[in-house]
C-alpha positions as CSV (number, residue, x, y, z in Angstrom):
1,M,7.9,16.3,-6.3
2,R,5.3,14.8,-8.6
3,A,1.9,14.4,-7.1
4,V,-1.7,13.7,-8.1
5,Y,-4.0,16.1,-6.3
6,C,-7.4,14.8,-5.5
7,S,-10.4,15.7,-3.4
8,E,-12.6,13.4,-1.3
9,T,-15.7,14.8,-3.0
10,S,-16.5,16.3,-6.4
11,S,-17.9,19.4,-4.7
12,L,-14.6,20.1,-3.0
13,A,-12.8,19.5,-6.3
14,V,-15.0,22.2,-7.9
15,L,-14.1,24.6,-5.0
16,E,-10.4,23.9,-5.4
17,I,-10.7,24.6,-9.2
18,L,-12.7,27.8,-8.7
19,V,-10.2,29.5,-6.3
20,G,-7.6,29.2,-9.0
21,L,-9.6,30.6,-11.9
22,P,-10.0,34.2,-12.7
23,F,-13.5,35.6,-12.2
24,G,-15.6,36.3,-15.2
25,V,-14.1,33.9,-17.7
26,D,-15.7,31.0,-19.5
27,H,-14.9,27.8,-17.8
28,P,-13.6,24.9,-19.8
29,A,-15.1,21.4,-19.7
30,Y,-13.6,19.2,-17.1
31,R,-13.4,15.5,-16.5
32,I,-13.8,13.8,-13.1
33,V,-12.3,10.4,-12.5
34,D,-13.1,8.3,-9.4
35,L,-10.0,6.8,-7.8
36,T,-9.9,4.1,-5.2
37,V,-7.0,4.2,-2.8
38,P,-6.8,1.6,-0.1
39,D,-7.6,3.2,3.3
40,D,-4.5,1.6,4.9
41,S,-2.3,3.5,2.3
42,I,-3.6,7.0,3.2
43,V,-1.8,8.8,6.1
44,H,-4.0,11.5,7.6
45,L,-2.2,14.8,8.4
46,D,-4.2,17.1,10.6
47,V,-2.4,20.3,10.0
48,E,-5.0,22.9,10.8
49,P,-4.8,25.8,10.3
50,A,-2.4,25.7,7.4
51,T,1.0,27.2,8.3
52,P,4.0,28.0,6.1
53,D,5.5,24.7,7.3
54,S,2.5,22.7,6.2
55,Q,3.6,22.3,2.6
56,S,7.1,21.0,3.6
57,L,5.6,18.7,6.2
58,G,3.2,17.3,3.5
59,A,6.0,16.9,1.0
60,A,8.1,15.0,3.5
61,A,5.2,12.7,4.4
62,L,4.3,12.1,0.7
63,G,7.9,11.1,0.1
64,R,7.4,8.2,2.5
65,H,3.8,7.2,1.8
66,L,1.5,6.4,-1.2
67,A,-1.0,9.0,-0.2
68,I,-1.7,11.7,2.4
69,A,-5.0,13.3,3.4
70,V,-4.9,16.9,4.4
71,P,-7.6,19.5,5.3
72,S,-8.5,21.7,2.4
73,V,-7.6,25.4,2.9
74,V,-10.7,26.3,1.0
75,N,-13.0,24.2,3.2
76,P,-11.2,22.8,6.3
77,L,-14.1,20.6,7.0
78,E,-13.2,18.4,4.0
79,K,-10.0,16.8,2.9
80,N,-7.8,16.6,-0.2
81,V,-5.9,13.5,-0.9
82,V,-2.4,13.8,-2.5
83,I,-1.0,10.7,-4.2
84,N,2.6,9.9,-4.9
85,P,2.7,8.5,-8.4
86,L,6.4,7.4,-7.9
87,H,5.6,5.3,-4.8
88,P,6.3,1.5,-5.3
89,R,2.6,0.7,-4.3
90,F,1.1,3.2,-6.8
91,D,-0.4,0.2,-8.6
92,R,-2.8,-0.1,-5.6
93,V,-4.6,3.1,-6.9
94,K,-7.4,2.0,-9.1
95,P,-9.2,4.2,-11.5
96,G,-13.0,4.1,-11.7
97,S,-15.4,5.9,-14.0
98,L,-14.4,8.9,-16.0
99,R,-17.2,11.5,-16.3
100,S,-17.4,14.8,-18.2
101,F,-18.2,17.8,-16.1
102,R,-19.0,21.4,-16.8
103,L,-19.1,24.1,-14.1
104,D,-22.4,26.0,-13.9
105,P,-21.9,29.4,-15.7
106,R,-23.3,31.3,-12.7
107,L,-20.1,30.4,-10.8
108,G,-18.0,32.6,-13.1
């Protein structure tokens, strides 16, 4: 299933990037885009702690909804928002500003 993976905050987005990068390499430049998703289009799934069934539960929910909010595995106090780009109401997702972003080299 196609999906747009987002975080509620830029700091969580950075953490989500860092856990997927090998340690000790130069980090590329990134871009952060602000997206606005109507609150009534986001279904909140509180699947904490994450279990092997969490991913299939999320995929099933995303098939029915424009967006789902799920606790981050990296920081369960914050949420990631996953958007379904094939949903008929995807046009309700509005892009905002696009900003360049570079990770602090001390993080690598």
